[in-house]
Structures are given as structure tokens and as C-alpha cells.
C-alpha angles and dihedrals in degrees: 000000000000119000091234091058092065120090138172113275093028118131113228140170123227140172087265095051142280126298151140117275110246102167139007124207108202095186094061097023090235121151120205119211139189109220114248094221104044110007093244115148124236137165133224136182117246089251091062095059113107114228093216105118092221119082113224135192121243089253090062094065091086095063 
């Protein structure tokens, strides 16, 4: 996924879990999420975002 394709409010999956994009830091290419399940915040690097268009929960990684 290209960095320019990401926008605030978008739902994405990552290696750390799924969430809604709340902030994007262009200088470090870090994307900040709010977790879909429990509203906790977490951050991921652009390289950790999964290109699958469906957002999954952490529990779904075992399928």
C-alpha cells in the first residue's frame, strides 16, 4: 500500500491488529490507529500495513 493512499478514518489491517486511522505522520511514515475492538491506540510503520482490503481482528490471524 502506498503512503498517499492512506487517509484519516480509513479502516486498515496491520501485523499489530486492525483499526481506524486517526493520525498520519508523513515525516516518519508512521500511521496511528484506534483499535476496532477496544478503542486502544497503537502505531504502525507503513510497511506493517496489510494490503488486504478487509480489516480483520487479531483473532482472525489463525485462519
